[in-house]
C-alpha positions in Angstrom: 91.8 116.0 42.0 89.0 115.0 44.2 86.4 116.4 42.1 87.0 114.2 39.9 88.0 110.9 42.2 86.6 107.3 41.7 85.3 108.2 44.8 82.8 110.9 44.0 82.2 109.3 40.8 81.3 105.9 42.3 78.9 107.9 44.8 77.5 109.3 41.8 76.5 106.3 39.9 73.6 105.5 40.9 73.4 101.7 41.2 76.7 101.4 42.9 75.6 104.7 45.3 72.3 103.8 46.0 73.4 100.2 46.9 76.5 101.8 49.0 74.2 104.1 50.6 71.9 101.9 52.0 74.8 99.7 53.3 76.2 102.2 55.2 72.3 102.9 57.3 72.5 98.8 57.7 76.2 99.3 59.3 75.8 102.4 61.2 72.6 100.4 62.6 75.3 97.6 63.2 77.2 99.6 65.3 74.9 100.6 67.9 73.7 97.3 67.7 76.8 95.8 68.7 77.5 98.6 72.2 73.7 97.4 72.9 73.8 94.0 72.4 77.2 94.3 74.8 75.8 96.1 77.5 73.0 94.0 77.8 74.2 90.9 77.6 76.6 92.1 80.1 74.1 93.8 82.5 71.9 90.8 82.2 74.2 87.8 83.5 78.1 90.1 83.8 79.5 87.1 82.3 81.7 87.9 79.8 81.3 83.3 78.4 77.7 84.3 77.8 78.8 87.4 75.2 81.1 85.0 74.0 78.0 82.5 73.4 76.6 84.6 71.9 79.4 85.5 69.7 79.8 82.2 68.4 76.6 81.1 67.8 76.4 83.9 64.8 79.8 83.0 63.3 79.7 79.0 63.6 76.4 79.3 60.9 78.7 81.5 58.8 81.1 79.1 58.6 78.6 76.3 57.7 76.7 77.7 55.0 79.5 79.6 54.0 79.5 77.6 50.5 76.1 77.8 49.7 75.9 81.2 49.8 78.5 81.5 47.3 76.3 78.9 45.2 73.7 81.0 45.4 75.4 84.3 44.8 76.1 82.8 41.5 73.3 81.8 40.5 70.5 84.4 41.6 70.6 88.1 41.2 73.2 89.2 43.6 70.9 92.5 44.9 68.0 90.4 45.9 70.1 88.0 47.7 71.5 90.6 49.7 67.6 92.1 50.0 66.2 89.2 51.0 68.7 88.2 53.8 68.6 92.3 54.6 64.4 91.8 55.2 65.0 88.4 57.2 67.8 90.0 59.6 65.4 93.1 60.0 62.7 91.2 60.7 65.0 89.3 63.2 65.9 92.4 65.0 62.2 93.4 65.5 61.5 90.6 67.2 64.6 90.9 69.4 63.1 95.0 69.9 59.7 93.2 71.0 61.0 91.3 73.4 63.1 93.5 74.5 60.1 96.5 75.5 58.2 93.5 76.5 60.7 92.7 79.1 60.7 88.9 77.7 64.0 89.0 76.2 66.2 86.1 77.6 69.2 84.9 76.6 68.4 81.7 74.9 66.4 84.5 72.6 69.7 86.1 71.5 71.3 83.1 70.8 68.7 81.5 68.7 68.8 84.6 67.1 72.2 84.8 66.8 72.8 82.0 64.6 69.7 82.8 62.4 71.9 86.2 62.1 75.1 84.2 61.1 73.2 81.9 58.6 72.1 85.2 56.6 75.2 86.8 56.7 76.8 83.5 54.9 74.5 84.2 52.1 75.0 87.9 52.4 78.5 88.6 52.4 79.3 86.7 49.5 76.7 88.2 47.0 77.9 92.1 48.1 81.1 91.1 47.3 80.4 89.5 43.6 77.8 92.4 43.5 79.6 95.2 43.6 81.4 94.7 40.0 78.3 94.4 38.4 76.6 97.6 40.0 80.5 99.9 39.4 82.0 100.2 36.0 85.6 99.3 35.8 87.2 102.9 36.1 84.9 103.6 39.0 85.8 99.9 41.2 89.0 101.5 43.4 86.6 104.2 44.5 83.8 101.5 45.1 86.3 99.3 47.4 87.3 102.1 49.0 84.0 103.6 49.4 82.9 99.8 50.9 85.8 100.2 53.4 84.6 104.3 54.5 81.4 103.0 55.0 82.7 99.9 57.7 85.1 102.7 59.5 82.0 105.3 59.6 80.1 102.7 61.4 83.0 101.6 63.8 83.3 105.6 64.6 79.3 106.2 65.0 79.1 103.2 67.2 82.1 103.7 69.4 81.3 107.6 70.0 77.3 108.2 69.7 76.7 104.3 71.0 77.0 104.4 74.7 75.2 107.7 74.7 72.5 106.2 72.9 71.8 103.6 74.9 71.9 105.8 78.0 69.6 108.2 76.3 66.9 105.4 74.9 67.6 102.4 76.3 68.9 99.0 74.3 65.5 98.1 73.7 65.1 101.3 70.9 68.4 100.6 69.3 67.3 97.2 68.5 63.9 98.3 66.7 66.9 101.2 64.9 68.8 98.4 63.7 65.7 96.2 62.5 64.6 99.8 60.7 68.4 100.2 59.0 68.2 96.4 57.8 65.1 97.2 55.8 66.1 100.6 54.2 69.1 98.4 53.2 67.1 96.0 51.3 65.1 98.5 49.4 68.0 100.4 48.3 69.7 97.1 47.1 66.4 96.3 45.2 66.7 99.8 44.0 70.5 99.4 42.6 69.8 96.2 40.8 66.8 97.6 39.1 68.7 100.6 38.0 71.8 98.4 36.9 69.5 96.2 35.0 70.2 93.1 36.8 69.0 90.0 35.6 71.1 87.2 36.2 69.4 83.7 36.5 72.0 80.9 36.1 69.2 77.7 35.8 70.1 74.2 37.3 70.8 71.5 34.7 68.2 69.1 34.4 68.1 66.4 36.0 70.5 67.9 38.9 71.3 65.5 41.5 72.2 66.6 45.3 75.9 64.9 44.4 76.0 67.4 41.3 75.0 70.3 43.4 77.5 69.5 45.9 80.1 69.3 43.1 79.0 72.9 42.1 78.9 74.5 45.5 82.2 73.5 45.6 83.3 75.2 42.4 85.3 78.2 45.0 87.2 75.0 47.0 88.6 73.9 43.6 89.7 77.2 42.1 91.3 77.9 45.4 92.7 74.5 45.4 94.6 74.9 42.0 95.3 78.5 42.4 98.8 78.9 44.3 98.7 82.6 44.7 95.0 82.7 46.2 96.0 79.8 48.1 98.9 80.9 50.0 97.0 84.3 50.4 94.1 82.7 52.0 96.3 81.1 54.3 98.6 83.7 54.9 95.1 86.2 55.8 94.2 83.4 58.5 97.5 83.5 60.6 97.5 87.1 59.8 93.8 87.8 61.9 95.0 85.6 64.6 98.6 87.0 64.6 97.5 90.8 64.7 93.4 91.1 64.6 92.9 89.0 67.4 95.6 90.2 70.1 94.8 93.5 69.4 91.3 93.0 69.8 92.2 92.0 73.1 96.1 93.4 73.7 94.7 97.3 73.1 92.2 97.5 75.7 94.7 95.6 77.9 97.6 98.1 77.0 95.3 101.1 77.4 93.9 100.4 81.0 97.5 99.4 82.0 98.8 102.8 81.5 99.0 105.1 84.7 95.8 107.4 85.1 94.4 105.7 82.4 90.5 106.6 81.6 87.7 104.9 79.6 87.8 107.9 77.1 91.8 106.6 76.4 90.5 103.7 74.9 87.7 105.2 72.7 90.3 108.0 71.3 92.8 104.7 70.1 89.9 102.9 69.0 89.0 105.9 67.3 92.4 106.1 65.8 92.8 102.8 64.3 89.3 103.5 62.2 90.5 106.8 61.9 94.2 105.7 59.9 91.5 102.8 57.9 89.6 106.0 56.7 92.4 108.4 55.9 94.1 105.6 54.0 90.5 104.4 51.7 89.7 108.0 51.2 93.5 108.3 49.5 93.9 105.0 47.6 90.2 105.7 46.5 91.5 108.3 44.6 93.5 105.6 42.2 93.4 102.8 40.3 95.6 100.2 42.2 98.7 99.2 39.8 98.2 95.8 38.9 101.7 94.7 39.1 102.2 96.0 42.8 99.1 94.2 44.5 101.3 91.3 45.8 103.5 94.1 47.0 100.9 96.4 48.9 99.2 92.9 50.4 102.0 91.7 52.2 104.2 95.2 52.2 100.9 96.0 54.4 100.7 93.4 57.0 104.8 93.5 57.1 104.0 97.6 58.5 100.9 96.7 60.3 103.3 93.8 62.2 105.9 96.7 62.9 103.2 98.9 64.3 102.5 96.0 66.9 105.8 95.7 68.2 105.8 99.4 68.5 103.1 99.4 70.9 104.2 96.4 72.8 107.6 98.8 73.2 106.5 102.1 73.1 106.4 104.3 76.2 104.7 107.4 75.3 101.1 107.9 74.6 101.7 109.6 71.0 103.5 106.8 70.3 100.8 104.3 70.7 98.4 106.4 69.0 100.8 107.1 66.1 100.9 103.6 66.3 97.2 102.4 66.2 96.8 104.9 63.2 99.0 103.6 61.5 97.8 100.0 61.9 94.4 101.0 61.2 95.6 101.8 57.8 97.7 98.6 56.9 94.4 97.0 57.9 93.0 98.5 54.7 95.6 99.0 52.4 95.9 95.5 52.5 92.5 94.8 52.3 91.8 96.9 49.2 95.3 95.0 47.2 93.4 91.8 47.6 89.8 92.9 47.2 91.2 94.6 43.6 93.5 91.1 43.1 90.0 88.8 43.4 88.3 91.4 41.2 90.8 91.2 38.2 91.4 87.6 38.6 88.3 85.3 39.6 86.1 84.1 36.9 82.5 86.3 37.7 80.4 82.5 37.5 82.4 81.5 40.7 83.1 85.1 42.5 80.5 84.2 44.7 82.0 80.6 45.8 85.3 82.1 45.7 84.6 84.9 48.4 82.7 82.7 50.4 86.0 80.1 51.1 87.9 83.5 51.2 86.1 84.9 54.1 85.1 81.5 55.7 88.6 80.1 56.0 90.4 83.5 56.8 88.2 83.7 59.5 88.2 80.3 60.5 90.6 80.5 63.7 89.1 84.3 64.6 87.5 83.2 67.7 90.0 80.3 68.7 92.4 83.4 68.1 90.4 85.7 69.9 90.2 83.1 73.7 93.8 82.1 72.7 95.1 85.9 72.9 92.5 86.0 76.5 94.0 83.5 78.0 97.9 84.3 77.3 97.3 88.3 78.1 97.0 90.5 81.2 98.0 93.7 82.5 101.5 92.8 82.4 101.7 90.8 79.7 100.3 92.6 77.1 103.1 93.9 76.2 104.9 91.1 75.4 102.6 89.6 73.8 101.5 92.7 71.1 105.3 92.1 70.6 105.5 88.5 69.7 102.4 88.6 68.2 103.8 91.6 65.7 106.7 89.9 65.0 105.4 86.4 64.1 103.2 88.5 61.3 106.3 90.3 59.8 107.4 86.9 59.4 104.5 85.4 58.2 104.0 88.3 55.3 108.1 88.0 54.5 108.0 84.5 53.8 104.7 84.8 51.7 106.3 87.9 49.8 108.9 86.1 49.0 107.3 82.5 48.1 107.2 82.3 43.7 103.4 81.2 44.0 102.4 84.7 45.2 103.9 86.1 42.4 101.7 85.7 40.3 99.2 88.1 42.3 100.3 90.4 40.6 99.6 88.9 36.6 97.9 86.1 36.7 94.2 85.7 35.8 92.8 82.4 36.6 92.0 80.6 33.4 89.4 77.9 34.0 86.2 76.3 31.9 84.0 79.2 34.1 85.8 82.1 32.4 83.8 81.9 29.2 81.0 82.4 31.2 79.3 86.2 30.8 80.8 89.2 32.6 79.7 92.3 33.2 81.4 95.5 31.1 82.9 96.4 34.3 84.8 93.3 34.5 85.1 93.0 30.4 86.7 96.5 30.7 89.4 95.6 33.7 90.3 91.9 33.0 90.8 93.2 29.0 93.0 96.0 30.7 94.9 93.4 33.1 96.0 91.4 30.7 97.5 93.8 28.6 99.3 94.7 31.5 98.0 98.3 32.5 
């Protein structure tokens, strides 16, 4: 089975394999960087607020520029947009490394760099989302989507397992420099992937285009979401689930582990690795199959239900092994739901607006993420962590059940968005996939 799996097929497909290899390299660098950043900020100021402010500085620009990032991804060759963003991020990280080596790095430098990194991310993410169907054939999209998840999981595991050791051995400055190098590698791979795939996409601006018409075109993704009930409901569900599940788990899981008698830092590392490991296993398994179009709705909302039940288990469990099982299950549900949602978008959203719809999806889904983390932090302590996890799990189950039963979401299994954009040229992979989807395959 594995010899002919879509995952191995996607890896062997040179355009996607090249693009993916560069991104995995960059994501591993990011995993190490995040550990180094946390260590440097806390050792410099000892303030959790300063750390939160650095993270907020990177997040806010990614929201403000999301629509424009989507427009650029729909007008220009997407792999080139990715490469430019990676070069800019690499240059910023190189500057941080040089300042750290020279002893001149200050917190305000990190605030500014974080804001610029977030701006680049606003243009990079929709380009990456929209590039995958161009560089991977329709028969390998399941494997390509799974490999993206595997790349994120691998970087998380690498960051957790070797990040602390690397900082202790080399110091944060060298980690910053290493992260800069991974961005430049990723940029080269993105350019190579575009050349191999023959990407020549360039949508020229209409003659006489004004700022008003440009804004109207940039907002096309918002109009598609507004006019598509299952997409609109799904994005709102993602937003709520990110608050009720992800935000609470980010704060609650460490607190719950730390509150156990005799808990050690190793226990938290194992628990976080189990979340990433569960996600990795599900990505590998689901990557062997073409996800059935008629079950995407059930898979997306069903994963959220199982994830909520796993959170309930965290809150009620007494034994360590029950928490460990819940962590692995929760990680698996995150990936299963993400793969179902990604596949629905690839089958349904016209390529001419895919970047803009992806930008709206990412921005709205995570718009209250930081607020959810802050709220969870205010509500939770060693004594209340279990109760808040239980409430969050039960609430997320309720949200997913409502979403599953709404008539609007049933179209997620069979509807292709028909709009004036649907006549735009499609990559061969999307033409084949959409034709099969219309035929009910």
